Phi, psi and omega in degrees: 000124181259125185248136175239137166262135176223154185201165166251156183212147172211110177054061182244028186302326182293341183257349192302309185300313181296318184293313181299318179298318182290332182263008186298340180285350177280157179279329182222140175232121184236131177233131172259108181273131188258019176124036181297145177238009183250013179088010180306316183301310183294322179298318179293315181296320178298333180270004176092011180277142173283113184245134178234133177272123182232163176224125180243111180223128350293157187291132170217133179295321182294321178297319180295316181291324177294324176297315178298317180298320180293341179274352177288134181305145184294338183275003176288142178269311187235134178249140177236120178273116181225113177289162185288345175262019177242150186227109172296144179298165190303321184258019187307307187286329173296317178296319180299315181295322183282326189260349180296130182269131179303134181093351179280155173227002175220138179236135177259131177232180177262139171250131178251104179245028192100323167248139179264128181213166183270147182214145181263063181280353185246134180205165177294156181300325182241152177098006179224151175210154181280145184229142178092135182292338178210154189052048187286156179222150173283125184237150178294139175288165179303130179091354180274122174267119186279130173235111188261155170219159182255133178244123182278072182213157189232141168248127180263132180260121178238081189291155174272097185287355177281345179282139181285137172249021187299332184284348185299315183298313180300317180296320179293318178299317179293320180297316181291324180296320182279330182204100183288059178295142185299322180295318179294324177298318179300313180293326178292321175305311181296318183294321175299324177297318177302325182269005179059032176265075193292322177299321179292325176304309183292319181301314182286323179301328180291344180275351181288143176241195186267012183270345183279176177294129185299328178298316181287323177297318179294322178296321178295323175299318179294319177300317179293321176298318178297320180297315179296323177298315178299328182271002178078015181261075191292322180295319178293323177300315180300319180298320178292316180297319178294324177298322177297320177294320180296324180288321189222068185286345187260013174235152189286330190300317177299326179289327175301312181299318180293316178298318179297318177304309183293328177299311182290336175273357181061032173270081194295318181295317179295322177297316181296315181297315180296321180297315181294321178296321178294322180291344177277355179267177181245136175300149182242170176232083171221175190291345180258357181285132179266121183295341182270004189302312183292326174297313182297317180296319178296320179296312179296323178298318179295311182298314182288325177299318179298317180295332179274000182083010179269076192290319179294320178295323178300318179293318180302312184283332173294319176299319179297318180298314183286341175288339178270311180218123182278072180281131185296322180299316181291323175299319177294319177298317181298317177298319178298316180300314182294321181291335183249016184299323184271356182283147179288000000 
């Protein structure tokens, strides 16, 4: 099995040495440089990487990645997309060779971005192409039947936060204007939230329909609820948070948002009920899953239980919260609950 790593690059000289070392287990390494001025190309070539200078105008991430993919030799079996600010774990390529299932054409691995989630960064050399001008994904070409396998290996993302992401909003607006794809709408909702354009958050969230991924639709509902909260429109915020739960009742994050809403409104019974329902769900591993969800739900359950006079339950859920994360505030609450357990 012949494996290729491929990537696009722009002014990544600070990452070249680390990246090349981490990708050394691949048989071929291909980089499409999109106009670096910091010597990235020469550093890569000196390290034995196949470097091609390309120009994409107007800029689209999918066009750049498809160009890089097309530069991978035809005799490669498996392609792995790894950006220069990403680092495959030490045994990544050994694991890939051992765990790849014959007949598969897509591989799922773990991405560590501070949160660990699954990603389909691995695919066959032929039958796939990148889709979307921004927040792009590898998608099967027409006629490709996807057969997936799971690889227990991780790529860690260590981004260069000094690089500007200012163009993201404009690119998303342009993408939605030309094609109001549901995935692009979700990302535009989130991006407007980053820019505190709360009216726009709600306006775009209203354009979502039921054809998108329920995880992303629920996240957009939470974004819209947060926007309404910032604008003081609490009744509308509640409707959005409840909508997120209706879309995705079997994951904890929508319940966290709903419980938090009721906590700040001092609706103790509703907060308690939402917390318990959320605790009955299972944590997930995707890019929108919050690792703190079960801690937050346990915390809200404890706080609201105490306000409802359910003192033993408050202690139970505070203990659950600190078993997940030993947060000092919750530890202090737990001590207070125990000291006041017998008080009327």
